[in-house]
Backbone as JSON, one array per atom type, in Angstrom:
{
  "sequence": "GGTSDGAGDISPGQHQFSEAKGGGFFFFSVDRRYMVKTMDAVEHRTLLQMLPGLCRHLQASCDERGAPRSLLTRISGVYSIRMYGQTKYFYVMDFLFSPQHGCPAIHERFGLK",
  "N": [[-12.61, -20.86, 15.93], [-12.45, -17.78, 17.78], [-13.44, -15.72, 20.53], [-16.04, -13.21, 20.38], [-14.97, -10.73, 21.01], [-12.37, -10.85, 20.29], [-10.53, -11.79, 22.11], [-8.07, -14.05, 22.67], [-8.43, -15.03, 20.14], [-7.71, -17.1, 17.48], [-8.34, -17.29, 14.89], [-8.33, -17.15, 11.22], [-6.42, -14.46, 9.97], [-4.46, -11.56, 10.6], [-1.58, -12.87, 11.39], [1.43, -13.64, 13.1], [3.74, -15.64, 11.96], [6.41, -17.76, 12.75], [9.44, -19.51, 12.22], [10.63, -22.07, 14.27], [13.73, -22.98, 15.86], [14.15, -25.76, 15.69], [12.84, -26.53, 13.37], [10.12, -26.51, 13.57], [7.16, -24.5, 13.99], [5.72, -21.42, 15.23], [3.01, -19.36, 16.38], [1.15, -16.4, 17.27], [-1.86, -15.58, 19.09], [-4.39, -13.28, 17.95], [-4.65, -11.21, 19.82], [-2.29, -11.48, 21.14], [-2.13, -12.85, 23.54], [-1.83, -15.55, 23.72], [0.31, -18.24, 22.67], [0.94, -20.5, 20.08], [2.64, -23.45, 19.54], [4.5, -25.76, 17.64], [5.62, -29.17, 18.1], [7.74, -32.09, 18.33], [7.12, -35.7, 18.39], [8.48, -36.87, 20.58], [8.97, -34.66, 22.27], [6.31, -34.07, 22.78], [5.39, -36.35, 24.24], [7.11, -36.1, 26.46], [6.37, -33.59, 27.52], [3.7, -34.15, 28.24], [4.21, -35.96, 30.31], [5.45, -34.28, 32.13], [3.52, -32.41, 32.81], [1.66, -32.92, 35.06], [3.33, -32.42, 37.34], [4.09, -29.77, 36.8], [1.61, -28.48, 36.97], [1.03, -28.95, 39.7], [3.12, -27.47, 40.86], [2.52, -24.84, 39.97], [0.03, -24.45, 41.18], [0.77, -24.6, 43.89], [2.31, -22.35, 44.09], [0.69, -20.17, 44.19], [-0.59, -17.0, 45.27], [-2.41, -15.47, 48.05], [-4.7, -14.59, 46.74], [-5.0, -16.36, 44.74], [-3.5, -16.05, 42.47], [-0.91, -17.1, 40.33], [2.53, -17.09, 41.33], [4.69, -17.72, 39.88], [7.1, -17.7, 37.25], [7.1, -19.61, 35.36], [5.96, -21.06, 32.33], [2.52, -21.1, 31.56], [0.67, -23.68, 30.53], [-1.92, -24.05, 28.31], [-3.08, -26.04, 26.8], [-2.43, -29.25, 25.29], [-2.0, -30.8, 22.27], [-2.78, -33.03, 19.51], [-2.97, -33.66, 16.03], [-4.17, -35.54, 13.38], [-3.55, -35.78, 10.04], [-3.73, -36.52, 6.63], [-2.24, -38.88, 6.91], [-0.2, -38.2, 8.65], [0.89, -37.26, 11.91], [0.65, -34.35, 13.75], [1.95, -32.39, 16.36], [1.2, -30.06, 18.94], [1.19, -27.26, 21.21], [-0.6, -24.97, 23.33], [0.08, -21.99, 24.92], [0.06, -19.54, 27.56], [1.15, -16.37, 26.66], [3.68, -15.04, 28.24], [4.83, -12.53, 28.05], [2.94, -10.77, 27.34], [1.1, -7.73, 27.41], [-1.44, -8.0, 28.52], [-1.07, -9.85, 30.48], [0.18, -8.45, 32.41], [2.77, -7.68, 31.84], [5.41, -5.37, 31.55], [6.33, -2.98, 28.96], [8.52, -4.27, 26.47], [11.82, -3.56, 25.76], [14.2, -4.53, 24.77], [15.28, -7.58, 23.25], [16.6, -10.85, 23.48], [17.79, -13.73, 21.87], [17.93, -16.98, 23.08], [20.08, -19.64, 22.71]],
  "CA": [[-12.58, -19.44, 16.08], [-12.3, -17.28, 19.14], [-14.58, -15.01, 21.06], [-16.41, -12.08, 19.54], [-14.17, -9.55, 21.31], [-11.01, -11.07, 19.82], [-9.66, -12.31, 23.16], [-7.64, -15.41, 22.41], [-8.85, -15.41, 18.8], [-6.65, -17.58, 16.6], [-8.95, -17.49, 13.59], [-7.52, -16.55, 10.16], [-6.28, -13.01, 10.02], [-3.08, -11.1, 10.65], [-0.82, -13.65, 12.36], [2.88, -13.6, 12.96], [4.28, -16.99, 11.97], [7.87, -17.81, 12.8], [10.0, -20.86, 12.3], [11.44, -22.35, 15.44], [15.05, -23.5, 15.52], [14.07, -27.18, 15.38], [12.08, -26.78, 12.16], [8.7, -26.32, 13.82], [6.77, -23.1, 13.88], [4.82, -20.93, 16.27], [2.32, -18.12, 16.07], [0.44, -15.77, 18.38], [-3.25, -15.2, 18.88], [-4.52, -11.9, 17.48], [-4.42, -10.29, 20.94], [-0.96, -11.83, 21.65], [-2.21, -13.44, 24.87], [-1.48, -16.97, 23.63], [1.23, -18.65, 21.63], [0.79, -21.89, 19.67], [3.96, -23.91, 19.09], [4.56, -27.17, 17.28], [6.68, -29.96, 18.73], [7.79, -33.45, 17.78], [6.46, -36.73, 19.21], [9.23, -37.06, 21.84], [8.65, -33.5, 23.1], [4.91, -34.22, 23.16], [5.34, -37.33, 25.34], [7.81, -35.54, 27.62], [5.52, -32.54, 28.09], [2.57, -34.79, 28.91], [4.71, -36.53, 31.56], [5.82, -33.19, 33.04], [2.38, -31.54, 33.13], [1.14, -33.01, 36.43], [4.24, -31.71, 38.25], [3.99, -28.34, 36.52], [0.34, -28.02, 37.55], [1.18, -28.92, 41.16], [3.99, -26.34, 41.2], [1.8, -23.58, 39.76], [-1.0, -24.33, 42.23], [1.44, -24.36, 45.17], [2.96, -21.04, 44.09], [-0.32, -19.1, 44.16], [-0.71, -16.13, 46.44], [-3.7, -15.59, 48.75], [-5.79, -14.31, 45.8], [-5.04, -17.44, 43.75], [-2.69, -15.7, 41.29], [0.4, -17.76, 40.37], [3.71, -16.24, 41.51], [5.76, -18.37, 39.15], [7.32, -17.23, 35.88], [7.04, -20.74, 34.44], [4.9, -20.96, 31.33], [1.24, -21.74, 31.83], [0.24, -24.43, 29.36], [-3.38, -24.09, 28.23], [-3.5, -27.29, 26.19], [-1.46, -30.02, 24.51], [-2.86, -31.41, 21.27], [-2.24, -33.65, 18.31], [-3.93, -33.74, 14.95], [-3.73, -36.47, 12.34], [-4.04, -35.4, 8.71], [-2.97, -37.05, 5.49], [-1.33, -39.93, 7.36], [0.84, -37.67, 9.53], [0.42, -36.67, 13.16], [1.34, -33.12, 14.15], [1.77, -32.11, 17.78], [1.38, -28.65, 19.28], [0.62, -26.84, 22.49], [-1.02, -23.58, 23.47], [0.52, -21.47, 26.22], [-0.08, -18.11, 27.8], [2.36, -15.63, 26.29], [3.98, -14.32, 29.47], [5.28, -11.16, 27.8], [1.79, -10.02, 26.86], [0.64, -6.69, 28.34], [-2.64, -8.48, 29.21], [-0.63, -10.62, 31.64], [0.86, -7.55, 33.32], [4.18, -7.47, 31.48], [5.71, -4.03, 31.05], [6.83, -2.93, 27.58], [9.84, -4.86, 26.27], [12.64, -2.66, 24.96], [15.25, -5.32, 24.14], [15.06, -9.02, 23.29], [17.76, -11.65, 23.13], [17.47, -15.13, 21.61], [18.78, -17.94, 23.78], [20.3, -20.83, 21.88]],
  "C": [[-12.44, -19.05, 17.53], [-13.58, -16.61, 19.6], [-14.85, -13.79, 20.21], [-15.58, -10.84, 19.83], [-12.71, -9.71, 20.9], [-10.08, -11.64, 20.87], [-9.33, -13.77, 22.88], [-7.97, -15.9, 21.02], [-7.65, -15.87, 17.98], [-7.21, -17.9, 15.22], [-8.1, -16.82, 12.52], [-7.52, -15.03, 10.24], [-4.81, -12.65, 10.0], [-2.34, -11.85, 11.75], [0.66, -13.51, 12.07], [3.39, -15.03, 13.09], [5.79, -16.9, 11.99], [8.3, -19.25, 12.83], [10.84, -20.98, 13.54], [12.75, -22.99, 14.99], [14.99, -24.96, 15.08], [13.25, -27.52, 14.15], [10.58, -26.67, 12.35], [8.34, -24.87, 13.58], [5.89, -22.72, 15.06], [4.14, -19.67, 15.77], [1.55, -17.66, 17.29], [-1.03, -15.59, 18.04], [-3.29, -13.72, 18.5], [-4.2, -10.91, 18.6], [-3.09, -10.54, 21.65], [-0.99, -12.35, 23.09], [-1.73, -14.88, 24.87], [-0.5, -17.2, 22.49], [0.98, -20.13, 21.35], [2.12, -22.31, 19.08], [3.89, -25.39, 18.76], [5.7, -27.84, 18.02], [6.68, -31.34, 18.09], [7.19, -34.44, 18.78], [7.16, -36.93, 20.56], [8.94, -35.89, 22.79], [7.21, -33.59, 23.62], [4.77, -35.18, 24.35], [5.97, -36.76, 26.61], [6.96, -34.47, 28.3], [4.33, -33.14, 28.82], [3.0, -35.42, 30.24], [5.01, -35.45, 32.59], [4.62, -32.38, 33.54], [1.83, -31.7, 34.55], [2.01, -32.27, 37.45], [4.2, -30.21, 38.05], [2.72, -27.77, 37.13], [0.43, -27.94, 39.07], [2.03, -27.72, 41.59], [3.24, -25.02, 41.07], [0.72, -23.37, 40.82], [-0.37, -24.0, 43.58], [2.04, -22.96, 45.25], [1.97, -19.88, 44.12], [-0.3, -18.28, 45.44], [-2.1, -16.27, 47.05], [-4.9, -15.3, 47.86], [-5.93, -15.41, 44.74], [-4.25, -17.16, 42.49], [-1.33, -16.39, 41.39], [1.53, -16.75, 40.51], [4.91, -16.82, 40.78], [5.88, -17.77, 37.75], [7.35, -18.39, 34.88], [5.82, -20.59, 33.53], [3.65, -21.71, 31.77], [0.75, -22.37, 30.53], [-1.29, -24.51, 29.38], [-3.89, -25.39, 27.63], [-2.39, -27.92, 25.39], [-2.29, -30.87, 23.55], [-2.07, -32.16, 20.21], [-3.36, -33.7, 17.28], [-3.34, -34.65, 13.87], [-4.39, -36.08, 11.03], [-3.12, -36.01, 7.66], [-1.91, -38.05, 5.92], [-0.21, -39.46, 8.26], [0.2, -37.09, 10.79], [1.3, -35.47, 13.48], [0.97, -32.83, 15.6], [1.99, -30.62, 18.03], [0.81, -28.38, 20.66], [0.3, -25.36, 22.44], [-0.59, -23.13, 24.86], [0.2, -19.99, 26.32], [1.23, -17.46, 27.38], [2.67, -14.68, 27.44], [4.37, -12.86, 29.26], [4.16, -10.29, 27.24], [1.42, -8.94, 27.88], [-0.61, -7.13, 29.11], [-2.28, -9.32, 30.43], [0.22, -9.77, 32.59], [2.32, -7.29, 33.01], [4.39, -6.03, 31.02], [6.25, -4.1, 29.62], [8.25, -3.5, 27.51], [10.62, -3.95, 25.33], [13.78, -3.37, 24.24], [14.91, -6.79, 24.28], [16.33, -9.72, 22.85], [17.31, -13.08, 22.92], [18.45, -16.03, 22.33], [18.89, -19.19, 22.93], [20.68, -22.0, 22.75]]
}
């Protein structure tokens, strides 16, 4: 579950599930601050290899107050779960287009393929 104020809450409720192009899926936390996305084993390994460099970049890009000045996604966690003989991989990231992260209202969206 999440916190009592709903911040970051991903407990059962009204969620927007969508299928990703590669057959995975993603959904948002109730407050739309976070997005959870599935990935395959190769993407999982690659992301784990890239994370140290991403963390260094985000830390180096911080302003004097410690706020990142990068538009790269902030990964909150990378996970795997094994159930019924299958391993599923997913990650949690800050949803950069969330008003809670200072994003202005979005009036148009385009899907990049």
